[in-house]
C-alpha positions in Angstrom: 12.1 -17.8 12.1 8.4 -17.8 12.9 6.4 -20.9 12.1 3.2 -20.8 10.2 0.0 -22.4 11.5 -0.4 -25.8 9.9 -3.8 -27.5 10.7 -3.9 -31.3 10.9 -4.0 -33.0 7.4 -2.6 -29.9 5.6 0.7 -30.3 3.9 2.8 -28.0 1.9 1.6 -29.7 -1.2 -1.9 -28.5 -0.7 -0.8 -24.8 -0.5 -0.7 -23.1 -3.8 0.3 -19.5 -4.8 -1.7 -17.3 -7.2 -1.2 -13.7 -8.3 -3.7 -11.0 -8.9 -3.5 -7.5 -10.5 -5.1 -4.9 -8.3 -6.5 -2.0 -10.2 -7.4 1.1 -8.0 -10.0 3.2 -9.7 -10.3 6.9 -8.8 -13.2 7.5 -6.4 -13.6 3.8 -5.5 -12.9 2.5 -2.1 -11.9 -1.0 -3.1 -9.7 -2.1 -6.0 -10.7 -4.4 -8.8 -8.9 -7.8 -8.2 -8.1 -9.4 -11.5 -6.9 -13.0 -11.8 -5.3 -13.8 -15.1 -2.8 -16.3 -16.5 -0.1 -13.7 -17.2 -0.3 -11.2 -14.4 3.0 -9.5 -15.4 1.8 -8.9 -18.9 -1.5 -7.4 -17.7 0.3 -5.2 -15.2 2.6 -3.8 -17.9 -0.3 -3.3 -20.4 -2.3 -1.4 -17.8 0.7 0.7 -16.8 1.2 1.7 -20.4 -2.4 2.6 -20.8 -2.4 4.6 -17.5 0.5 6.7 -18.8 -1.0 7.4 -22.2 -2.4 10.9 -22.6 -5.4 9.6 -24.4 -8.2 7.8 -22.5 -9.3 4.4 -23.8 -11.7 1.7 -22.7 -10.0 -1.4 -21.3 -12.1 -4.6 -21.3 -10.7 -7.8 -19.9 -11.8 -11.4 -19.3 -10.4 -12.9 -16.1 -10.3 -16.2 -14.3 -11.5 -15.1 -10.9 -14.9 -14.1 -9.5 -15.0 -11.2 -11.9 -15.4 -12.8 -15.3 -15.4 -9.7 -17.4 -14.4 -6.2 -16.5 -14.4 -2.8 -18.2 -13.0 0.6 -17.2 -11.5 3.7 -18.7 -7.7 4.0 -18.7 -7.6 7.6 -17.4 -9.6 6.5 -14.2 -6.8 4.2 -13.0 -5.2 5.7 -9.8 -2.7 2.9 -9.0 -1.8 -0.6 -9.8 -0.4 -3.5 -7.7 0.5 -7.2 -8.0 -0.7 -9.3 -5.1 0.6 -12.7 -4.1 -2.0 -15.0 -2.4 -1.6 -18.4 -0.8 -4.6 -20.8 -1.0 -5.4 -24.3 -0.2 -6.3 -26.6 -3.1 
């Protein structure tokens, strides 16, 4: 099993995990990265709206660098959930 790099003074207690919902918009090169408290719920909500035959505006407040985001449901090309490790 490969060992992970562990700089001096860093313990497993400092490493946290967070999740983000990635929203890939048609015609855009980079996804929207949305940090929210309940990522599974947001993923399911966006998936449902993506499958709907009628377009609707989706507006969300998030906890990450993007504080508020708005896009049209029929412009979603793909969704993903991303797990990230970070040091606190």
